[in-house]
C-alpha positions, 0 to 999 in steps of 0.5 A: 500500500502506498504511503505517499501523502496527499500533498506529495501526490498532488505535487507529483501530478503537477510536475507530470502535467507541466512536462506533458501538457497533452495529458491534461484532458486525461488527468481531468477525466480521471480526477472527475471520476475520483471526485465522484467516487469520493463524494458518493463514499462520503454521502453513503457514510453520511446517509447511514449516520443520519439514518441512525440519528433520525431513527432514534429521534423519531422513536424518542419523540413518537414513542419514548416520550409519549409512554413514560409509564411503560418506560418507567416500568421497563426500567425496573424489570421485564416480564416477557410472556414469549421467547421467540426464535426468528431468522435474522433476515431483514424482512421478517422482524417478529416485532413488526409481524406480530405487533409485539410491544416492548417488554412483551417478547424476548427475541433471539435471531439467527440464520434460518431461525434454528435451535441446535440440540443441547450441548454445553460445548457447542452453540452455548450462545443459544443455550444461554439465550434459552436458559435466561428467559426460561429459568430467570424470566419464566416465559410461558411460551416459545415460538419458532418462526420460519419464513418464505424465501429463506436463504439459509434453508435454500443453502441447506437444501443445496448441500448435496453431500453433508460430509463434504468440506464446507465452502464458508467459514460458519454458515454451512456448519450452522445450517446443518443443524437442520439437516434431518429436515432436508433429508426428510424433504428430499425423500418425501418431496422428491417429485416437487420442484426445488423451490417447493422443496425449500418451502416445505423444508422451511416448515420442517426445519422449524419442527426439527428446532422444536424437537431440539428444544426438548433436549434442553432439560430446563425446557423439557421439565417445564413442558412436561409440567405444562408451565411452558408451551412450544409452538412453530410458525411459518410466515409467508411474506409473499402471500401475507399468511402466517401458519401456527402449530403446536408441539405437545408430544404429538402432531397437531394440525396447523391453522392459518392466519391470513 
């Protein structure tokens, strides 16, 4: 990388143009292009900062300052009724989809809304995100939400050999959590198109995560004692529908909200 200063670069350019004046038009065109790129870079940076600032000011003016009772209460404690696992996809914010208010839902988001099986040495971040709201906050409901056009599920379905070397640093190892869902869909829905297989896998992967939840002792104990309910869901933002189903140790039919 060059360590030449701005002043040295300008000086050298001036010396070159004084010797070869025929390069003036070429230099002017390149300088204009560089200037445009720098202006765009500065504008993008400014736009991001301004978006953050304006977003907070809008929240503070239209929400925070208009609900002092709520925020005074939240400052003292939280008592959410829901623990929600959702995808990190920017199109599927649970608070927007289900109109959750602040303090109502403890939300965990990751790639393809997956819950790995209980393991103290792997994915401890998920274990901690489960343990705290369940054992400390005493949430009464767990909801795992899958969604349409999920890139994580599409990536999972595209893996032909589960034992092949991975091409990504983290993604493939993570989405393999729901490999049982892929294997089932590949077998049961082999006559469907790849797109339809992905849609089915989006839902089946939720079921795998629901089953994995029961591998956590503190989850299973509360489910058995009817202190905790576990549900799966699928949000289709293309069709504007929301399917919801329950897990109670046996298969229960889903019902659709539209």
